[in-house]
N, C-alpha and C positions, 0 to 999 in steps of 0.2 A: 846560860854561858858557852860560849865556844870550847869545844873538847870535853864537854862534859857527856857522860853515857847514861842513858835511861833504860832501865831493865823492866820488863813487864813478865809477870809470871803468870803463867796460865796452868794451874795444877791439873785441871781435866782436859787438858788438849791433847789430843791423840793425831798422828799423822802415820799416813801411809810408808812403809819402808822404801826407800830410794837407793839408786846406785850415785853416791855423791861423788865421785872419782872424776871430776872433770880434769882437765889440764889444759895450759895455755900453749898454744901452737905458734903465734908471732904477735909482737906487740910494736908500736911507735909510741911517741910522747902522747898521743891522744887516744887510741884505740887498741882495744885487747882483740885477739882473735882467739875462740877457745875451742875445745872440743866438749860438746855437752853427751854424756851418757844416755840412752834410752831409758825413759820411762822417769827420768829427772825433769820435773816441769821447769820453764824459763821463769816462771814468776808465780806469784800468788795464785792459788786454787780454792776450791772448797774444801780440799783434804789437806794440803799442805802449805802451810805459811813458813816455817821455819828452813825447811831444806828445799829450796829452789834454787836454780842456779844463780840467779842476780843475787839473793842473799848470801850464798856462799861465796861467789866472788867479793863481795861487801865485807865478809867477816874475815876471808882468809889472805886478802891482800890489802895494800895501803889504799886502794880504791873505794873508799866507804861511800862515795855518792856515784858508784857505777850506775849506768843506765843500758838497757837494751837498745842496740840500733835497729834490730830486726828480732823475729820470732821463728822456733821451729815448735812444731806439735810435741806435745810431752813424750809420745811413743818413738817420735824420731828421733835419731843421733845424728852426731857430725857437727860441721863446722858452723859458728855463729860469731858475729861481731857484737863488741860491746864498748860504750863509750867510757872512757875513765872518769868523767866527772860532767856536770851539767853544761858547762860551756861548750865541751866537745859533743854532747848529745845534740844542744840546739844548732850547733854548727853543720853536723853530719846528717842528722834528720832530713835537713832541707834540700840536701843533695845527694841521697842515699843512692839515685839512679845513675850518678854519675863516679861515685864511690864504688859501687860493685859493678863489675864489667860482665861479669858470668858468673853463674850459678849451675853446678852440677850435682846431682843426685843418683846414688845406684839404689835400684829397688830389685828386690827379688818376689817374682810373681808367680801365679799359679798358669802351669800350662806352657807351651810352646807357641809363640806367635808364628803366623805365617810369613811373616814378613821382616826383614833385617832392620830397616829403617822406617819410621811413620812420624808423622806429624799430626797434632789434633789442634786446631783453631777453632774456637766455639765461644758461644755464650754460655756462663755458668750461673746458677740461681739456685737458692733455697727455695722449697715449695711450701707454701701454706697446708698444704695437706700431708706432710711427711710426718710418719711416726716418731722419726729421729730430727729433732729439731735442727742440729747444726749439719746435717748432712746436705751438700750442693749435689746440684744434677745438670748433666749436659742438657741445655734448654732445646736445643735443635734449630731447625731453619724458622719454626712457627711457634714462639713462645707463647703460652696461655696465662689466663689470668691468675691461675695456681703459681707461676714463678714469680718471684719477687727480688730486686735489688741484680738486676742481671748485670753481669761483668764479662767483659772479653778477656779471652785467655787464650795462650799459647803456649804448646810445650813441643818439644822433638824428642824422640824416642831411638835408641839403637840397642839391638839385642848384642850383648856382648858373649854370653855362653849360656850354653842348656845342658841340664842336670837333672836327671829324674824326671819328676812332674814339674819341675820349677825352670823359671829362667831370670838369668840376670839381665837388667835394663838399665842402660845409662838413659837419664832424663836430663834434658836441659831447658831451664824456665826462662821464658822471656817476658812473662808477666808474673806476678806473685800474689795470686788469687788464694782465697782458704781452701785447703784440701785440694789444690789444684792437679797435682801430679796423681793423687789417689784416685778422683773423680774421673780423669781420663784416662787412667789404666783399666779402671772399672768399665766405663763406657767402649773401651776396646775387647773387653771380654776376658782380661787378664789382671785382675785385683791383685793386690799386694798380700804375700803371703801373711798371715797374722793381723790383717786389717778387720777390727771388728763391726766397722761401721760400713765398709764397701765390700766385703766378702760375705759370702754366705748370707746375703740379703740383708745383712744387720741383725741376724738372729742374736749372736753373742753379745753385741751392744747392748739388747734391748733386755736380753736374760741377765747381763750385769747389774743392771739398775734395780733388779729386785734381790739378786742373791750373788754370791761369791762362785764365779766360774770353777768348775773342776778340771783336775788332771784330765779328765778324757776331753773336756770341753778343749784344752789347749793343745792336746793332741790332733783333734780335728783342725784348729787353727795354724796346727804347726809351727807355733813360736808363742812367747808370753808378750811379743809387741809387735806390730806390724814393721816389716823388715824395709825400712827405708832410711838411706844415709845421706847425710850433705857431705860429698865427697870433696868437693873442690870450690872455691871461690878466687876468683880472679879481681883485684881490687886495684885502684888507684889513688891512694890518700895524697899524691904530689903530682899535681898535673905538668909539672916540669920534669917528670921522672918517669922511667919505665912502669908498668903495671906489674904488681906482684901477685905470682900465683901460689896460692895456699892448698895444699892437697894431702889429703888422708891415704893411707894405704887402702888399697881397693877390698871390698868383702872377700 
């Protein structure tokens, strides 16, 4: 019956502790723009079923049928768009490229790039011989049979500041491929601080599969999560009105 609530009790279920302090940044009648904290999964994972961004939004707002319009990696924090109901999800998923006009990220990376601006335009691909199944690689000019699912990608980078042994980089996405910014920065020789896959040759990702990372491990990584933030979205939900710029405070 409409309006009824079904509860499922899982007495032996255990979840990783996560930061559940998401908050609304903007909304209209169909869409929510919210801030997602780092380490909060956007949707169900093998570890987290209850405390995910979409489940928190459904429980804590009137929008019990909310749907993600796009995604962020679990460790990435920042702005993300959510459709308030299924009808809005169907409408905007079909025209997401028209809705989102610009995506900007900030990344804290290892080292000091010799360039102030740079652009990476290349094919990205997983590899059949990779120890880390989810890792993607810059395929280069001559992809081999080891590469699979080649996808063209483009990101523009700009150095904002340098401090100590790190730099703050602005990243503008022109395509939305899996791990795009992380793989591109790795290919430039400046992996993101805290990135367990693309920094330190994936050592800490592989180690975490077998055991819990130690405090010393996180000291080497310099962060408990990779330092990538979705800081700005420019959206146009009404083609007859000006675009809307949604912006977080800089890192």
